[in-house]
N, C-alpha and C positions, 0 to 999 in steps of 0.2 A: 532706580531698576527698570531697565529697558526690556520689560517683558512683554509678550503678546496681551496679557491682562491690560497693562498700561496703554498699550497702542490702540486695543478696541474702545478703551474707555476715552482715549483722546477723539477717536473717530467718533463715538457717541455724541459729544457735545455738539458736533457739527449737524448730526442727523436728528437729533431730537430736543427740541428747544426746551421741553419740560425737564429732562434730564439735565441740561445746561444750567437752567435755572435754580434747580436745587443745589447744585454742585456750588454756584455763585452764592447762593443764599447762605450755606453753611459755612464757605470758608471767606467770603467777603462781608456780607450782611451781618453776620455773627461772628466778627472778629475778635471778641471777647473769648470765644471759645477755642481751646487747643485742638489740633486736629488729632485724631484719634490714630492709634498705631496702623502704618500701612504695611499690609502683609501681601507680598508679593507684586506690590505695584510701586510707583512714584507719583504723589498725587500732584506735585508742582507741575509737570507738563500737562497734566488734565486741566488745571485752572489756567495755565497759560493758554491751551488750545480754546478752553471757554471763553476767555476773554477776547481772544482773536476772532472767535466765530462770532461774538457779540458785536464787534465791532464792524465786521464785514457785512452782518446782515442790517446793521443801523445805516451803514452807509448806503446800501443798496434799496432799504427801504426809504429814506431820504430821497434818492433819485426818483423812485417810483412816485412818491408823494409830489413830487415837484411835477412830472409827467401829467398825473391826475390834474392837479391845480391848472396847468396848461389848458388842457382838454376842456374842463369845466369851464374856465374862464371863456374858450372860445363859444361853447355853448352860451353860456350867459350873455356874450356880446351878439347872439344872434346868427352865428357861424355855423351852419350845420345844426340848426336848433331843431329840426323836424324831429318827431317821435319815430322810435323803432319798437315795432309791436305796440302796447299799450302806455309805453313809458319812455323816456327820452334814452338816446341810444348809450350814454355813458352810465345811467342808472340800470339799463339792461345787463350790461357787463359786470357792473359792480354786484348784481345778484347773482350771476354765475359764479363770481368770485368768492362771495360769501357761502355759496352752496357748497363749491368744491372744497373749501377750507374747512367748513365746519363739518361736514361728512367724514372727511379724512380724520380729523381731530376724533370724532366719535368713535371711529374704529379702533381706537387707541395706538394706532401706528405713530401718532405724535406728528406736529405739524412744525415745519421749519421751512427756510427757504430754498434748502436744497433737498427737494423731495424725491425720494426713491420711486421709480415705476415698480409695478407689482410683480414682475418677474425678477427684479433684482432682490425684492424683500423674499420671495419665495425661496430664491437659492441660498440668501444669508441665513435663513430660519430653517432650511432644509424640510420644508413642507408642514413646518408648525404654525403657518399662518392661520389664525383660529376664524377670521372674519375677512372675507374677499371685499374690496372696495365696491360698494355698491354702485348700481349704474346711473344712480341719480345724477351725479355730475357730468359724466358722459351725455345724459340726455338732455341736461340743461345747456352744455355747450355747443351740442348739435343744434338744438333749436335756436339758439343765437345765431350761430353761423348760417344756417339755413335762412334766416330772417335777412342777415346782413347781405348775403350773396344775392337774394333774390331782390333785394332793393339796389344794390349795385347793378344787377343786369337789368332792371326795369327803369333806371335812369332816375331814380329818386335822389334829391338833392342831398340828403343827409347819408348817403350810402358810402361816401369816401370816407367821413368821420367814424363810422361804425365799424369799418374794415382796418382804418389806419391806427385807432387807439389800441386793438390787442397786438397789432404789429409792433408800434413802437414800445409798449409794455414789455414785449419780448426781449428787447436788445439788454437791459440791463439784467435780465433773469439769466440769459444765456451766458452773459460775461460772468456772471457770479457761479453759475453752476460749472463752467469750465475751470475756474479759479479752484473751486472745492474738488472738482475731479482731479486736477492737477497735484492738489495737495495730498489726495488719498492714495494717488499712484507713485509718489516721490516721498514726501516726507513721512508718510504713515504706511509706506509699503512695507511689506514683511521682509524685504531685503536691505532697505535701506534705513529704517527705523532703529534697530538694534545698535548700529555703529554711529548714529548721529548724535552731536552735541546736544546737551540737554538745554531745552527750551527755556526762555528768559522771560521774566513777566516785563509789562511796561515800567519804564524808567521814570515813575513817579515815587513819592514820600510813602504813601499807602499801600502800593503793590510791592513796593522793595520790603517794606516792613513786613508784610504777610509772608513774602517769600522767604525770609530770614526766619520768620517763625516756625514755617512748614517745615523748613530744612533742619532745623534744631529738634524737632518735636517727633516727627513721624517715624524716625529710626532711633530714638532714644531709649535707654532702658529703664526708662520710668515714665509714666503718664498720669495726667490728673482725670479724676473720673468723679461722677455723680452717684451716690449711693443707690439711687433709684435706676440708675444706667449703668450698670457695671459690664466690662467686657466689649464695649463699643469697639467696633473694627474687627473683632474675631468671628464675626457672623452669628449664625443662630445656634442656640445650643443644640447640641447632638444626644439625644436620649436625656437621661436624668443624670444629674451630678452625682459622682461616687464619694460617698462620704463614709469614712470608718474612723470609729474612736474605741481606744482599748487601754487597759491599765497596764503600765509598764511592770513587769514582775522578773525579778532575778530567778535564774534558774536556782533550783532547790529551795526557793520560798514556798511557804504554805500557800496555796491557792484556795478557792472557795470551797467550803465544805472541810477545810482542815487537810486535804490531801496534798502530800508534797510534791513538788514538782521534779523531775529527773534533773540529776546533776550533770553538768556538761562532762564530755569525755576529755580525758587528758590529752594535751598536744593539739587541741583546736584552735588553739590563738585567741580565745576569748579573753577580753579585756574587762576589767572592772571599771566603773566610773557612770556617772550619768550619761545619757544618750541625749544629744543636742540635735536641733533642727538641720544645722550645719552639716554634720555627720550625715544624716540621712540624705541630704540633697546631695552630697560628696560621692554617695554609694550608688544613687540613683543614675547619674551621670555616665559613669563608666558602662553601665548596662545598656543604656541607649547609645552611646559610642559606639559599642560592639555590635550592636545590631545595625548600625549604619555600616560599618565595616565590612560584615558579613553579606549585607544586600549588595554592597558594591562588587564584591568578590563574585557573587553568584550570579549577577545577571543585570537587567536593567530596571529592577524594581526601584519606584519612587523613594523607598525608603532608604537608598542611597545618599539621597539628598537630605537627610532629615536634618533639622536645625535645632539645637538646644541651647538656650540662654536663659539667664535669670532676669526677671522683671519685677517693678515694684509699682503698685497702685497708689497714688496719693489722693487723699479727699480734697474736694472744692475748698476754696478759701481764699488763697492768695490770687490777685491779677494774674493774667497769663504772662504779662511782660515782666513779672516778679520772679516766676518759677525758675530756679536754676538748672538747667539741663547739661551741666558740663560733667565730664567724665568724673571728676573727683566727687562732685556732690552726688551722683548717680552710685558711685562705689560705696559712698557712705551709707545711703539708704539702703543697699543690697546687704552690707554687712550687718547693721542695725536691724533690719526689718525679719530676716531670716530668723525663723523659729519663735518670734516675740508674740504670735498670737493676737495681734493689735485688732481692734474693729475697724480703725480708720486706715492707717496704712498697712498694705497687705503685700506680701513677697509671694511670688509665684515662679515656679521653674517652668517656662513655656517651650513645648516641644512642637514644632511647625514641620508640616509635611505639605509642599507644593506639588499638588499632582495636576495631571492633564493640562501640561504646559501653564501652571499657575492658575487654571481655570476653576479647579477645585482646591481650596486651602483648609487643610485639617489642623486645629490649633489644641493641644491637650495641656491644660495649665494644671499644674501641681502644687499643693501648698501644705507645707508640713511643719506642726509644732509640737514641742513635747514639754510643756511646763505641767505643774502640779501633779508628776507622776503619771502624766497621760500622754498617749500618743494620739495625735489627730491628723489624720491625713484626709485631704480633700482633692479629688480628680475631676475637673471640669472640662469637658470635650466640648469643641465649637468646630461648625464647618462654614467656610464661605462657599457659595453656590456659585455655578459659572456666571461669566458675564453674558448680558442679554444677548441671544443670538442675532437679533437684528444690527446689531454693531458689527457683526462679522462682514457687513456689506462693503466694507473697505477691500477686504480680500477679493470679492467679487468683483470690484471695480478695478483693482488691480490687475485681475487675470483679464479683464475684456480688452487688453492690449491697446494700440495707439487708439486716440480717438478719430472718429469718423465725424467731419464737420457737418455733413448733412442729416445724419442720424441725431447728432446732439441738437441741431437748430429744430427739428421735428418735435424733440424731447422738450425742448425748452418752450414751444409753443403750446405744447400738451399740459405742462406744468405752471404756465403762466397764472391762470385762475387760482390754483392753489397757494403760489408763491405771493400773490399780491396779498391774499389774505393773511398768510403768515407774515408777510412784512407789516401790515398794520399791527397785528397782534404783537409783533416782536418790538416795535417801536415803543408801543404802549409800555409792555413789560419792562422794557429797559428804564424807561422815564419813571415809571413808578419804583423800580428797585433803587435807582440811584437817589430818589426822592426820600425812600424809606431809609436807606443807608445816612442819609444826611440827616435826616430827623432824629434816627436812632442813636447815632454818635456812638457806634460800638466800642470804642476804646473806653468810653465812660461808662459802659454797662457794669452790671454787677457779675463778679467772676462766675463762670459756668463751666461744667465738663462738656465733652464733645456729646452730640446728639445722634450723629451717624457718621460714616466714612464714604469717602468717594466710592470705595470699592463696593460698599453695600447699597449705594444709591444705584450701582449700575449691574445688579445682581439679578439672576432669575430667582422665582420662588420655589423651584425643585430641582432636585438630582434625577439624571437617569437612571436607570436600573444597573448598568455596569458601575457607574459613579458611586451610587449607593453600598454597592458590593465593596467598592474600593475602601470607602470611608470607614465603613464596619470593621474590614480586615486592619486597617491602620490604627483605629481606636483600640482594638482588642489587642493588638501586639504591642502597642505601647504600654496599655494598662498591665500587661503581664510582665513587661520589664521593669515598670515602676514597683510593681509588687516583689519581684526578685530582689530590686536595690533595696527597699525596706527591710525585707527579711534578712539579707546579709549584714544590712546595719544592727539589726536586733542580734543576730548571732554574735557579731563582733564585740558587743557589749554584754554579752552573756545574760540577755533577755530572754523569755520564753518567746517561742513563735508559734506554739499550737494554736493559740486563740486567734492570733492574727491570720494564720493560714484558714482557720474555718471562716472567719469573716470575709476574707477576700474571695474565697469559693463562693459565698451566698450572696455577698453585695454585688460583686462583679457581675453576677449572673442575673442580676435585676431583682433580687430578692430583698429581705428585711432581716437582719440578723438582730436576736434577741438572746442576750447573756442570760439574766436570770430575771423573771416576772413574778410577782406576787399576785394573784388574782387577775381579773380583767379578761379582755379578749383581743385577738388581734385578727384583722382579715385585709389583705390586699388584692388588689387586682378586680378587673371587671367582673361582676356576680359573684364575688367571693362571700362567705359568711362566716362568723366565728361564734362560738359559743363558750361561756364560762365554765372552768373546770376547777376543782378544788386542788389547793396544793401550788408547789413551786412549779413553773414551767422552765425547763433547762434546755 
């Protein structure tokens, strides 16, 4: 899916090494875990760009390390060995790099070889930058350059080395920044990305195996889950799950208290026979499809792109490579799981709405089963929050027009201290990650379900006011159509609908429905209280 959300996540792995590391940890280090369902994105291009960014940073880091080794070797040999300030010149510049990278990392902006200037970050986040870059790195760099230039003009022997070291280290930084900037403006640009071919993973056995697994898992009609981590990939729960349980009683049967229920009117078309979960699902679908049709004809409401599909969650147990995701197997699970009410395998009807250009994804999962003369209806809304705003810097870079060599060179000089720090941490992190993967041997690890998804890793923690309003409207609208479908299913099978309608009004409004209770007391909500009263409460 070549959505903007996918594009921003692809840019994010180049901009934030922490985010890239978590993506690689989930998809590569824990190869034993299947990927979570990808809602509104394609995880494979994100992984491809993460590996590409890591290779580029590793190559640049090795070049910088070699340059550092050359200059330290010259100092060790006595060439330009005089001290700059209280310490040797290379040590003074290393201190500037450490301060610049450490402070930037502490601000929460993330440390990567491709560092963004403050103005670009502010434009990408639309003023939501909570902490400006402190002045400490600038002061440290200013002190270093003042001392280096003073030494140069005073004729000190070590002055050439103090000035030459930052200048030489700037060259690989400048080349890498130009490479990433070109990638942002071309491959990840808003005009070129949607029509570009799908990115490919490195041509090695491991990554090809992972790529094939992602391809068959992320859009399959079934997924493997851990009982303690359900609904991974759908985002965070939105409000409380809506659960409804009621007894199925035919029209005309005696209800509670010996009162006879009303008979169906002649000619209503009500049919006899037990009600199945499949029949309820098949009557909910037309209600949702009608909603999509009416929204498409009425305007540009996002409900016009509403997606309805059946989905099965399977408990962990089999190894990732032994799970069959073929269409025939998925259809078999869908047919067998619907309405069975099992504890492990669970069938859901998933209604998905991709709003705000797939930045906000609303998923409403519906489960129905009718065993033991009972109707059980479970509605679980989830929402995926927008992709982190700083990843939108790709659009700021694209809108900047053709690169200015002089401006890019100055920015590279200013970014070199932070980049040197990032290069060191990136090189160490890559080495540690590869060692951990080799030691863990994830293919032999115990089977597990997904812990998180790529989309969730790159999401914000909150919604805007407008987005919150839209999510609430979508969830309420979908819940109303679900209730209409269940009501039609009950009527079609000649079951009472009065109790169902009372429960829907109460439960969907956030209350607690109580049919009959003997003694006791119930209180809900903050500051509520309840007192026991004799007799039945109806």
